[in-house]
N, C-alpha and C positions, 0 to 999 in steps of 0.2 A: 733337285734334288724332287725336286717334278713329272718323274719317269718314275717315283719308286710307289710310284699310284698305280703301275703295272703289274706287280708283283704284293698286288694288299690282298688277300685273302678271305673272303667274309665271311659270320657265320648270322645266317637273317633269323628276329625272335628270338635270343640268345642273350642272354644274359651273365655273365663271368661274373661273383661275385669272388672278394676279397684279395688286397693288395694292392688294391687305388694308394697310386703315388701322388700322384698329382690331378689333376680339372680342373675344365675349360671348358667354355663357349667354343661354338664350330661351329660354323652354317653346314658342313657337310661331319659322314665319316671317310673321308679321303682327304681328309688334316687329320688325325687319331691317329692312323699310320700313318705319312708322313712324319708328325712328329714322333710318335712314336723307334720308324726306322732310325731315329737320329738319334736315339738315349737309348747308351747298353744296357741300364739294366730294365728296361719295357719286356715285357715277354705277351703282352697281349693288350687288348684295350674296349669299351666297350665306352655304345654310342647312346643318347638317348634320345631320340623322334620331337617328344613332347619336348624336350628342356634345351633342344642342341646344346648340345653337353656331351667331352672329353673325357675315358678316365680312366688313369691309366695304372694300366697294370703290371707290379714288379713280379705278382708270382699270383697263382689262379687257383681256388679254394675248392669253389666248384660248378657250377654253370644250372640257368634254370630256363627256364620259354616264357620267356611273355615278349612279344607283340608288335612295342614301341622301342624296343632298343637292338641293336647290334649287334655284333665283337666281331671282336679279329685280333689275329694270332702274324706277332709282329715279322714284320712284311721286311727281306732282304735276310732272310736268316736263313744259314746255310749254302751263304753264295746265290741269294734271287728265288732258291727251287723251290723252298717249302721254313715249314720247321719241327724240329721233331721234340715232342711235347710225349712226359714218363708220367706219372701214375695223375692220368689226369680225365676228368669224363665227364666225356660234350653229349651233353643233354641233350634230345626235342622228340620233333613225331618225324615218324617219316624215315627212322633207318635199317641199317640190316645191318648183320654180323655178317666180314668176314678176317678170313685170317693170310694175312704172307710175309713171306718170308723174312724181305729186307726192304726199305725204304725206299729202294731202288723200283722194285715190283706197288708199293704203295703210292708212286708218281706217277706208273705207269696204271698202275687205275683208274687214277686219279685225276689222269689227263687225259682218257681214251690211246695214249702214245704206243 
């Protein structure tokens, strides 16, 4: 399961709110990612750098920008090439809006391929 860490997608300084179904102590966010990938009900997770604690999410209501938090989307969704989320707004600073036709264009835009 260690190679799942290479498919983790992190959102620095973002705290995903709502839907917490489990929490546990962890030395880093990679442990959250690997645990989430092994649980079918996990949609994402938030890691508190201050508390060294993972918060597993079965749903995400909204997000907030918070310096001591890192969040992630379930690893290995869609065959390991990303995750699809609908009706979820992930807030943060320094972003711009683009419109793409489909998930393949989105992947190409994000990966530069």
